[in-house]
GUSEFI-758219 format. One record per residue: x, y, z of N, C-alpha, C in turn. Coordinates in steps of 0.02 Angstrom, whole numbers, padded with zeros to 5 digits, always signed. Example, Ala and Ser with C-alpha at 12.3 -4.5 7.8 and 13.67 -1.06 7.14 Angstrom:
<pts>
+00660-00284+00390+00615-00225+00390+00660-00165+00390
+00642-00112+00354+00684-00053+00357+00645+00002+00394
</pts>
This chain:
<pts>
+07122+03650+08042+07060+03687+08034+07003+03650+08069
+06956+03687+08097+06899+03655+08130+06859+03610+08082
+06828+03559+08113+06782+03516+08075+06712+03545+08074
+06696+03586+08124+06629+03615+08127+06631+03685+08156
+06579+03723+08140+06574+03793+08161+06503+03806+08188
+06499+03833+08248+06437+03862+08274+06436+03934+08251
+06392+03950+08204+06396+04015+08170+06348+04068+08198
+06306+04051+08245+06262+04102+08275+06190+04079+08279
+06148+04124+08301+06154+04194+08317+06173+04206+08390
+06193+04271+08405+06202+04291+08474+06136+04283+08512
+06142+04276+08578+06084+04273+08624+06033+04220+08603
+06059+04166+08575+06014+04112+08553+06038+04044+08578
+06081+04044+08628+06105+03981+08657+06173+03959+08632
+06207+04001+08592+06272+03980+08565+06324+03968+08619
+06324+04011+08671+06374+04003+08724+06362+03938+08763
+06299+03924+08779+06284+03863+08816+06302+03801+08774
+06285+03803+08709+06302+03746+08666+06378+03737+08662
+06415+03792+08654+06488+03789+08653+06515+03758+08718
+06490+03780+08775+06515+03755+08839+06499+03681+08849
+06441+03660+08826+06421+03590+08834+06460+03545+08786
+06471+03567+08724+06507+03526+08676+06581+03519+08695
+06610+03573+08720+06683+03571+08733+06700+03526+08792
+06650+03504+08830+06662+03457+08885+06659+03384+08862
+06641+03374+08799+06637+03306+08772+06708+03281+08758
+06725+03221+08778+06794+03197+08767+06813+03189+08694
+06764+03182+08650+06778+03174+08580+06779+03238+08541
+06774+03296+08576+06771+03361+08543+06823+03407+08574
+06856+03445+08531+06900+03498+08554+06875+03565+08529
+06864+03611+08575+06849+03680+08559+06894+03724+08601
+06924+03776+08573+06973+03815+08610+06942+03855+08668
+06986+03873+08715+06964+03915+08771+06935+03980+08745
+06963+04006+08692+06940+04069+08665+06878+04059+08623
+06822+04082+08648+06760+04080+08608+06759+04143+08564
+06729+04136+08507+06721+04191+08459+06786+04218+08431
+06825+04177+08396+06884+04204+08362+06866+04255+08308
+06809+04244+08275+06784+04291+08224+06831+04297+08164
+06875+04249+08156+06927+04256+08105+06899+04262+08035
+06845+04225+08020+06819+04223+07952+06767+04277+07938
+06751+04319+07987+06703+04373+07976+06741+04437+07958
+06781+04433+07905+06823+04489+07887+06784+04552+07872
+06724+04545+07844+06684+04604+07826+06657+04640+07887
+06656+04609+07945+06629+04640+08005+06683+04669+08051
+06746+04656+08036+06798+04678+08081+06797+04754+08092
+06786+04790+08039+06785+04863+08045+06724+04889+08083
+06673+04845+08090+06612+04866+08125+06612+04847+08198
+06658+04803+08217+06659+04780+08287+06688+04835+08330
+06649+04853+08383+06668+04910+08425+06731+04897+08465
+06743+04834+08483+06802+04818+08523+06825+04748+08503
+06888+04732+08516+06913+04666+08498+06876+04610+08533
+06879+04551+08504+06850+04492+08537+06885+04479+08603
+06850+04447+08651+06882+04431+08715+06949+04396+08705
+07001+04422+08739+07067+04392+08732+07107+04420+08674
+07080+04471+08639+07116+04502+08584+07095+04474+08517
+07112+04509+08464+07094+04488+08397+07139+04432+08372
+07110+04389+08331+07149+04339+08295+07159+04367+08224
+07218+04391+08210+07229+04428+08148+07255+04385+08091
+07296+04334+08106+07329+04296+08053+07306+04224+08054
+07316+04190+07997+07299+04120+07992+07339+04079+08043
+07401+04097+08053+07443+04061+08101+07415+04067+08172
+07392+04127+08190+07362+04137+08256+07298+04096+08262
+07260+04093+08208+07197+04055+08210+07210+03981+08218
+07254+03953+08177+07269+03882+08180+07297+03863+08249
+07335+03909+08280+07365+03895+08345+07312+03884+08399
+07251+03909+08389+07198+03898+08438+07182+03824+08446
+07197+03784+08395+07176+03714+08394+07235+03666+08400
+07293+03692+08420+07354+03650+08419+07352+03595+08471
+07310+03600+08522+07308+03549+08574+07255+03496+08561
+07220+03501+08505+07170+03450+08488+07204+03384+08473
+07171+03330+08494+07197+03262+08482+07174+03237+08413
+07211+03192+08383+07193+03168+08316+07124+03136+08311
+07099+03107+08367+07035+03073+08365+06977+03118+08386
+06989+03183+08394+06937+03229+08416+06908+03268+08357
+06843+03282+08360+06813+03331+08316+06834+03400+08342
+06850+03444+08296+06874+03510+08315+06823+03562+08292
+06806+03608+08337+06757+03659+08319+06772+03726+08351
+06735+03775+08328+06738+03842+08358+06669+03874+08353
+06659+03927+08392+06594+03961+08394+06603+04036+08388
+06581+04064+08333+06583+04137+08322+06515+04159+08296
+06470+04182+08340+06402+04200+08318+06399+04253+08264
+06451+04293+08256+06449+04344+08204+06454+04314+08134
+06474+04250+08128+06480+04219+08062+06413+04216+08025
+06359+04211+08061+06294+04206+08027+06275+04274+07997
+06290+04327+08031+06275+04394+08005+06323+04415+07950
+06384+04389+07952+06434+04407+07902+06412+04386+07832
+06426+04428+07783+06409+04413+07714+06465+04374+07679
+06523+04368+07711+06580+04335+07679+06604+04273+07716
+06582+04262+07778+06610+04208+07819+06598+04139+07787
+06539+04128+07759+06525+04062+07730+06576+04045+07676
+06589+04091+07631+06637+04078+07577+06708+04071+07604
+06725+04113+07653+06793+04110+07681+06805+04043+07717
+06754+04020+07754+06761+03955+07788+06768+03899+07736
+06725+03901+07685+06726+03849+07635+06792+03846+07596
+06825+03903+07589+06888+03905+07553+06942+03864+07590
+06937+03864+07656+06987+03828+07696+06963+03758+07716
+06897+03751+07727+06872+03687+07752+06805+03672+07718
+06806+03649+07656+06743+03638+07619+06699+03583+07648
+06728+03538+07689+06689+03484+07719+06662+03501+07788
+06670+03564+07808+06648+03584+07875+06573+03574+07885
+06554+03561+07946+06483+03558+07964+06465+03622+08000
+06406+03647+07984+06384+03713+08006+06324+03707+08052
+06327+03740+08109+06271+03738+08157+06248+03809+08170
+06184+03822+08157+06154+03887+08171+06098+03879+08222
+06087+03929+08263+06032+03929+08311+05993+03994+08300
+05928+03987+08291+05885+04045+08277+05832+04053+08330
+05815+04115+08343+05769+04132+08397+05713+04176+08371
+05655+04172+08402+05598+04215+08383+05622+04288+08380
+05608+04323+08324+05641+04387+08312+05631+04441+08366
+05570+04449+08391+05558+04503+08439+05597+04491+08504
+05594+04430+08530+05631+04415+08591+05706+04418+08579
+05728+04400+08518+05798+04405+08501+05821+04478+08504
+05784+04523+08472+05803+04593+08471+05806+04622+08541
+05758+04604+08583+05757+04629+08652+05819+04604+08690
+05834+04540+08684+05892+04512+08719+05957+04541+08692
+05961+04550+08627+06021+04580+08597+06031+04651+08623
+05977+04688+08630+05981+04757+08656+06011+04757+08726
+05988+04712+08769+06016+04707+08837+06091+04692+08834
+06111+04646+08790+06181+04628+08785+06224+04686+08761
+06198+04723+08712+06235+04780+08686+06243+04834+08738
+06193+04843+08781+06200+04891+08836+06252+04867+08886
+06250+04803+08902+06298+04775+08949+06369+04782+08923
+06378+04776+08857+06444+04782+08827+06463+04853+08809
+06420+04902+08827+06433+04973+08816+06437+04990+08741
+06403+04950+08700+06397+04966+08629+06335+05009+08618
+06280+04991+08650+06218+05029+08646+06213+05074+08708
+06198+05138+08696+06192+05186+08751+06120+05204+08765
+06075+05188+08719+06004+05205+08728+05970+05148+08766
+05944+05163+08825+05915+05112+08868+05846+05090+08845
+05810+05135+08812+05742+05118+08790+05745+05081+08724
+05718+05020+08723+05723+04977+08663+05688+05008+08604
+05630+05039+08614+05593+05068+08558+05635+05122+08523
+05665+05166+08563+05706+05220+08534+05769+05191+08502
+05798+05142+08535+05859+05112+08508+05845+05079+08440
+05790+05042+08436+05774+05008+08373+05753+05058+08320
+05718+05111+08340+05698+05162+08291+05758+05196+08260
+05811+05206+08301+05872+05235+08274+05906+05188+08226
+05893+05123+08234+05917+05069+08191+05992+05060+08193
+06030+05110+08173+06103+05103+08172+06134+05125+08238
+06186+05089+08258+06228+05111+08314+06293+05137+08282
+06307+05200+08294+06365+05232+08264+06411+05257+08319
+06475+05241+08314+06525+05264+08362+06583+05295+08323
+06598+05358+08340+06654+05393+08308+06647+05393+08232
+06586+05404+08210+06573+05407+08139+06572+05340+08103
+06577+05285+08141+06580+05218+08112+06517+05178+08131
+06484+05149+08081+06425+05108+08096+06447+05042+08128
+06424+05029+08188+06441+04968+08223+06394+04911+08203
+06329+04925+08202+06282+04874+08180+06214+04905+08168
+06171+04867+08134+06100+04882+08128+06062+04823+08156
+06012+04837+08198+05975+04783+08229+05944+04737+08177
+05913+04766+08126+05877+04724+08078+05922+04682+08034
+05988+04697+08033+06034+04655+07994+06035+04583+08019
+06020+04574+08083+06020+04507+08112+05960+04465+08089
+05903+04498+08076+05841+04462+08062+05833+04453+07987
+05880+04418+07958+05877+04399+07888+05894+04325+07884
+05856+04286+07921+05874+04217+07934+05882+04175+07871
+05834+04179+07826+05837+04137+07766+05896+04158+07722
+05905+04222+07713+05962+04246+07673+06028+04221+07703
+06033+04224+07769+06094+04202+07803+06106+04128+07795
+06054+04088+07803+06061+04016+07796+06078+03997+07723
+06050+04032+07676+06063+04016+07606+06135+04030+07586
+06167+04078+07618+06237+04090+07603+06278+04028+07620
+06260+03993+07674+06296+03932+07692+06274+03873+07648
+06209+03871+07632+06186+03817+07588+06220+03821+07520
+06232+03881+07495+06262+03888+07429+06331+03857+07425
+06369+03856+07481+06437+03831+07477+06447+03764+07513
+06401+03746+07558+06409+03683+07595+06355+03632+07579
+06296+03656+07557+06240+03610+07546+06203+03597+07611
+06140+03579+07604+06098+03569+07664+06122+03512+07707
+06153+03461+07676+06172+03401+07714+06228+03416+07764
+06265+03471+07755+06319+03489+07801+06296+03542+07851
+06231+03556+07851+06205+03609+07895+06155+03581+07945
+06155+03610+08004+06105+03594+08054+06079+03660+08082
+06013+03670+08077+05982+03731+08103+05939+03713+08163
+05958+03740+08220+05922+03729+08283+05876+03788+08297
+05822+03773+08332+05776+03825+08355+05787+03834+08430
+05796+03895+08450+05813+03912+08520+05763+03883+08569
+05699+03883+08552+05648+03858+08597+05659+03784+08613
+05679+03745+08563+05693+03674+08574+05753+03665+08620
+05804+03705+08610+05864+03700+08651+05848+03719+08724
+05808+03771+08734+05790+03792+08801+05746+03739+08835
+05701+03709+08797+05655+03661+08825+05690+03596+08846
+05741+03576+08809+05777+03514+08825+05848+03519+08800
+05891+03549+08841+05962+03558+08823+05994+03491+08804
+05983+03441+08846+06018+03378+08837+05998+03344+08772
+05934+03341+08757+05911+03309+08696+05939+03345+08634
+05940+03411+08637+05965+03449+08580+06040+03437+08570
+06077+03435+08624+06149+03423+08619+06163+03354+08591
+06123+03305+08610+06133+03238+08583+06119+03237+08508
+06070+03275+08485+06059+03281+08413+06120+03311+08378
+06150+03361+08409+06210+03392+08381+06268+03341+08379
+06275+03302+08431+06329+03251+08433+06320+03200+08377
+06258+03180+08364+06246+03133+08310+06262+03166+08242
+06245+03229+08236+06261+03266+08174+06336+03270+08163
+06374+03276+08218+06447+03279+08214+06479+03210+08212
+06438+03158+08219+06462+03089+08217+06513+03075+08273
+06495+03096+08333+06533+03078+08393+06486+03043+08441
+06514+03011+08491+06475+02972+08539+06422+03014+08572
+06358+02997+08562+06304+03035+08592+06277+03002+08656
+06312+02951+08681+06289+02916+08741+06325+02939+08803
+06373+02986+08797+06410+03009+08855+06366+03052+08900
+06386+03059+08963+06350+03103+09009+06357+03175+08985
+06303+03213+08989+06303+03282+08966+06288+03328+09025
+06332+03376+09036+06322+03425+09089+06283+03484+09061
+06223+03495+09088+06181+03550+09064+06206+03615+09094
+06217+03665+09052+06246+03729+09072+06202+03786+09049
+06188+03832+09094+06151+03893+09077+06202+03950+09074
+06221+03969+09014+06275+04017+09005+06248+04082+08974
+06280+04137+08992+06266+04202+08962+06192+04221+08966
+06162+04220+09027+06091+04239+09033+06080+04312+09018
+06020+04329+08996+06004+04399+08982+05997+04437+09047
+06031+04494+09052+06027+04536+09112+06017+04608+09090
+05993+04649+09137+05982+04720+09126+06033+04759+09167
+06049+04820+09144+06094+04863+09182+06053+04908+09227
+06059+04898+09293+06020+04937+09340+06042+05010+09343
+06108+05020+09342+06135+05088+09351+06194+05099+09305
+06187+05146+09259+06242+05162+09215+06298+05197+09252
+06281+05239+09303+06332+05275+09340+06375+05226+09381
+06343+05176+09412+06382+05126+09449+06426+05086+09401
+06399+05072+09343+06439+05035+09294+06500+05075+09272
+06492+05141+09264+06549+05182+09247+06602+05181+09301
+06580+05180+09365+06628+05176+09421+06667+05111+09418
+06632+05056+09406+06665+04991+09402+06715+04990+09345
+06696+05017+09288+06741+05019+09230+06803+05062+09245
+06793+05117+09282+06849+05160+09300+06899+05123+09344
+06873+05083+09390+06918+05045+09433+06955+04991+09393
+06918+04958+09348+06951+04909+09304+07007+04943+09264
+06993+05002+09238+07041+05037+09196+07092+05076+09237
+07085+05075+09304+07131+05109+09350+07132+05184+09338
+07071+05213+09330+07064+05285+09321+07038+05316+09385
+07064+05373+09406+07039+05410+09463+07073+05390+09528
+07066+05432+09580+07100+05420+09644+07077+05357+09679
+07012+05340+09676+06988+05279+09709+07020+05218+09676
+07022+05218+09611+07052+05161+09576+07126+05155+09592
+07161+05212+09595+07233+05209+09610+07245+05184+09681
+07201+05205+09728+07208+05180+09797+07195+05105+09800
+07143+05083+09765+07126+05011+09764+07184+04971+09735
+07216+04998+09683+07272+04963+09651+07330+04956+09700
+07340+05006+09743+07395+05004+09791+07381+04956+09849
+07318+04954+09872+07302+04918+09933+07278+04846+09922
+07250+04833+09863+07217+04768+09852+07251+04732+09795
+07270+04668+09803+07299+04630+09748+07254+04629+09687
+07284+04628+09628+07245+04634+09566+07195+04578+09558
+07214+04516+09576+07167+04459+09568+07106+04467+09613
+07117+04491+09674+07062+04502+09721+07019+04560+09697
+07051+04614+09673+07015+04672+09649+06971+04655+09590
+06998+04619+09541+06957+04600+09483+06899+04556+09502
+06911+04508+09547+06857+04464+09569+06803+04501+09606
+06822+04548+09648+06773+04587+09686+06732+04631+09640
+06765+04662+09591+06729+04705+09545+06681+04665+09500
+06704+04606+09480+06661+04563+09439+06599+04542+09479
+06608+04523+09542+06552+04503+09585+06505+04562+09596
+06534+04621+09611+06493+04680+09622+06451+04697+09561
+06482+04693+09502+06446+04709+09441+06389+04660+09429
+06401+04596+09440+06350+04545+09428+06292+04551+09477
+06307+04569+09540+06255+04568+09592+06221+04635+09603
+06256+04689+09588+06229+04756+09604+06215+04795+09540
+06263+04798+09494+06254+04839+09434+06205+04806+09386
+06210+04740+09378+06166+04703+09333+06111+04667+09371
+06055+04656+09339+06000+04621+09372+05952+04590+09322
+05897+04565+09348+05847+04534+09304+05819+04585+09256
+05806+04564+09194+05778+04610+09144+05711+04638+09167
+05699+04701+09152+05634+04730+09167+05582+04701+09119
+05518+04704+09137+05466+04675+09094+05467+04706+09024
+05450+04665+08975+05450+04688+08906+05392+04736+08894
+05402+04782+08848+05349+04827+08824+05309+04786+08773
+05254+04757+08795+05217+04711+08752+05190+04745+08689
+05172+04808+08695+05148+04844+08635+05202+04847+08582
+05264+04863+08604+05318+04866+08555+05338+04797+08531
+05335+04747+08574+05350+04679+08552+05302+04658+08498
+05238+04678+08504+05189+04662+08452+05207+04697+08387
+05230+04760+08392+05251+04796+08332+05309+04760+08297
+05355+04734+08337+05411+04697+08308+05387+04634+08273
+05338+04600+08303+05312+04539+08272+05278+04555+08206
+05242+04610+08203+05212+04631+08139+05267+04642+08087
+05320+04675+08108+05374+04690+08061+05408+04627+08035
+05416+04577+08078+05456+04518+08060+05413+04457+08042
+05348+04466+08034+05305+04410+08017+05328+04377+07951
+05344+04417+07902+05365+04388+07837+05426+04345+07843
+05474+04365+07884+05535+04325+07894+05519+04260+07928
+05473+04262+07977+05454+04200+08012+05421+04151+07964
+05376+04176+07922+05342+04133+07873+05394+04103+07825
+05439+04145+07800+05490+04120+07752+05536+04069+07784
+05554+04080+07847+05598+04032+07881+05562+03966+07893
+05498+03970+07912+05460+03909+07921+05456+03868+07857
+05446+03902+07801+05445+03866+07737+05513+03837+07720
+05565+03874+07735+05633+03851+07720+05651+03789+07761
+05630+03788+07824+05646+03732+07868+05591+03678+07868
+05536+03692+07833+05478+03647+07832+05454+03635+07904
+05441+03690+07939+05418+03687+08008+05370+03744+08022
+05320+03732+08063+05269+03782+08079+05295+03829+08134
+05335+03877+08114+05361+03926+08162+05310+03980+08178
+05261+03991+08135+05209+04039+08149+05172+04021+08213
+05155+03957+08220+05121+03934+08281+05169+03931+08340
+05229+03905+08329+05277+03898+08383+05293+03965+08415
+05301+04016+08373+05322+04081+08398+05265+04130+08409
+05202+04106+08403+05144+04148+08419+05129+04203+08370
+05137+04188+08305+05125+04239+08254+05057+04231+08220
+05015+04185+08246+04949+04179+08216+04910+04244+08227
+04873+04266+08178+04832+04325+08183+04870+04390+08175
+04936+04386+08162+04975+04446+08150+04983+04454+08075
+04961+04513+08050+04964+04525+07978+05033+04550+07958
</pts>
């Protein structure tokens, strides 16, 4: 079982932290990010399996860590664990001494970045953030996939872990600190995990926020990936699969996806009004002035 868990949130630096930690010689993290094994309550809400397929059984989960060395700290990163209402208890049942790492981001910017990611993953179909958030729930085939506001319950989420692990086994990072100095933040994490913090650290910018320029082009790329239609069948016949996948991935990154469009500042202000109470509560919980850090002064 892992010694530590990066529990979330999405779009808050979890991928970069995972990539940087797994390069440390004293740490083992599996190739498969986001096993999501302990988020049993969210499995029915997940629109598609985790990358590389679902981890359904305890044996499959434990097998992810079979190549870890005895002297390595073992960890995994599943950002859905923070949103899950049952993951904390499920993790504690198997590994009560686990160390828990959470990363939290200013709510309005988090919601905007999450919206871009959900569009990129074809979970969200509404391109306008205001309308998407107003709808609140994303429903597919009669099944609720998620609610945006479920993510912004930071104190409630942290307390679920505090109840079973205690504060001394928890580390809560702020996304702004991680972005401002990746290396310093990672060294803090290494000290928390009690591994050598003097090793060279490779700074990695992973999973950047991007916008979808063209939904129709994206559908074409997906059709070729899925080998649907005459063009896809011709490409499958003429082009080796490894070359085809690489070309489609490059095309999607360079043509279909691009830099995010400017934020709707009026709506971002509305979101800050809505989430001011959560920011105040989180600041009190962490004993830190997040109101000033995140620009919530003067917002009622």
